[in-house]
N, C-alpha and C positions, 0 to 999 in steps of 0.2 A: 191509082189506088191498087194496092195489093190485098189479097185475103189476109195477110198478117197485120196490115195496117187499118183495116176495116174497123170503125168504131162501133163495137158491140156494147150498147148503153143500156144498163139496167134501169128501166122505167121505174121510177119511185123505189128503186132497189129491186130485189128478186120478188116483185109484187104478185106473181102467180103463187107463191109458196109461203108468204110472210106478210104480215100487215104493212101496207105501202108507207114510204117515208119514215120508217122507224129504224133504229139501228139494227134490229133483227133482220130486217130486209136488206139494208146495206152491206151488213157483215155477210149474210149468206151469199149475196152476189159476188163479194170478193172470194168467198171460198169456192165458187163455181169458176172462178178465173176471170171474172170480169175486171177490167180495168178502167172502166168508165161506168159512172152512176148518174143518174138524173134525179132531181129533186124540185119542189116547189118552195117558194118563200112567200111569206105573208108578215105583217107587222101587228104586234099586240097593241092594245090601247096605251101602254106605258112605253111604247117605243122600241121593243126588242123584236128581234127578226127569228121567226120561228118556221120550221119546216113542216108544211101541211099543203095539201092541193086546194081544198075548197075554202071558200070564204066563211064558211060556218064549220062548226065542230061536229055536227049532227051525224054525219055519215060514218066518220072514222073514229069516234070516241064515245064515251057514255055520257058525254054532256050534250048542251045545245046552246044554240047562239052564234052570233057572228064572232069570228076571230078578232077582228079590230075592235070589237067591244069589250074584250076581257083582257084582264092584267096576266102576265107571264106566270104569277103565282097560281092563279086561278086555272090556266090552261095546263100547267105542269101537274096539276092535282087529277086530271082527267087520265082515264084508261084508254090508251090508243091501241091496245092489241086484242082485247077480249072479242070485239065485234068480229074478228078474222078467225079466231079459234081460242079455245080456253088454255091452250099451252102458251100463248102470248100474253095472258093477262099481266097487267102492271107495266107494259111498255108505255113510255111517255112520248109526248110531242117533242122532238129534239129541238134545241137552240141551233141555229145555222152555225154560230161560232164554234160549237162543240162538234159539230159535223166536220168542219175545216180542221180543227185541231186533231180530231181522231184519224182523219184520212189523208193528212198532208204527206206528200211523197209516196202515197200508196195508189192513188186513183185520181182520175180527172173527173171533175164534179160539173155537169152541165145544170145550170141553175135557172129555173124558169120564174121569172118575176111576175107574180100575181098582182093583187091589190090594186089600188086606184090612187096611190100617192107618190109624189116625186121623191119624198122622204124615203120611201121603200128602196127605190133604186140607188139612192145615195148611201144610205146605211149598209146596203147590201155590198156595194163597192168599198166602203170604208173597212169592212170585216175583211174582205179578200185582200185588201192592201195590208190591213194590220198583221195578217197571218202570212204575208209575203207569197201569195198564191196566184199572183196575176197569170202565170204560165200554166195554172192547173185548174182553172175555172173558164168556162165558157158560159156566157149569159144569153138567155133565150127569152122571147115573149111572143104571145099573139098580139100584144098591143104595141102598134108602132110608136105610141107616144113614150112608153117604157123604155123602148130601145133609143129614142131620141135623147132622152134623159141620161140614159148610161152612157152614150157615145159623147155627150156634152160633158159629162162630168168625169167619166173614167175611160178615155179614148184607148187606153193600153188593154183593157180587157176584150178579148174576141167576143163577138156577138153573132146571133143567128136569129132569123125571123121565122116563126112557126105560122105557116100558111095553109088553108085549105085548097086555095087554088094559086097558081103561078102564071102571071101573064107579062106583058110588056111593062105595065104600070109598076107592078110590085118589083121587077128587075131593076127598072130605073130608079125606084125610090131606095131600094136596097143599095145599089151602086152609090148613090149620093150620101147615104149614111156610113158608107165604109164598112159594111157588114162583111164577114168572112164566110158565112153560112146561110144557105137558104134550106128551109126545113120544111118541104112539102108533105102533105097527107100521103101515106103510102100508096093508097090506091090510085094516085095520079102519077106516080113515079114510073116513068118509061125510059128505055134507052136514049130516045130523041131528046126528052126533057133533060136527062142527066148530061148528055153532050152539050146541050145548049148552055146550062148553067156553068159546067165546066169551062166552056169558052168564054163565058162571062167572068170567070175568075173565082166562082164561088164552090165551096165544098157544098155537097148535098146530103143532107141528114134526114131521114124520114121518121115520121112518127104515126100512130095509129095503126100498128102492126098487131092484128088481132089474132092471126093463124100463120102456121107454118109455111102454108102455101104463099101467103102474101111475103112472108119473111124471105123465102127463097127467091121471089119475083124481084124484090128490092136489091138483093145482092146481084142477081143476074143483069139487072139492069145498068149496073156499074156504079151505083151510088156509093157513098164514102162512109156511111154509117146509118144506124137506126136506133130508136129506142125500142125495148121489147120488155114485156113482163117475165119472159122466160128466157133469161140470158144463157142458160145452160144449154138450151137447144140451139140457139144461133151460134155459140162458141163451138158446139159439136159440128154443126153444119160447115162452119168456116174451116174447121180442121180436117173435115172430109174432102175439101176441095184441094187442100195442099198434099193429100196423099197420091 
């Protein structure tokens, strides 16, 4: 890994500065120089794939109830921006297909599979294939079963396992699944862990980076990337290392 190849991944977009998982947050991340964004996908009641983190709309919209219990029409009538700031009023929950169309050729999209259905994994893969973006999307999940589904259905898509802890069992299972990334929580990333995972053939991408101190520690440990809500600060730090 070199500083120039480090994956500075805007977590749900530039979510420190704009409402997460909206075009406002993704566009801002790109304007800051991010070439990687992270987002989450869930399925609606009528089978559409939308970009939202929680399994309910309560926290990030003016609506309430589970995502999976609502139609696309109902979800897209919700305001997904005002909760963050009145200047973002009117922003909507994006469709995953629209995100792919908007950013194709511009950014790598790290896509976390949420939900509890194999259909979500398959429909997500179908959309990536339909857009010809297998080389521009990495699939991640905390749920091993979602990764198993994705590896069986779309083995051409690179995938990474989000983990709070990384031990012998997780490494063995990740190897068996053919994963390219292991994604440990940032506060357990050490030079020793990174060296071991690299020796096993995995890229190391951290999550849960809440402070600039932890951000610098992950870089200094030799990791290959991280998700961060403030991509501008990570990009500036990486640039300072090259001067």
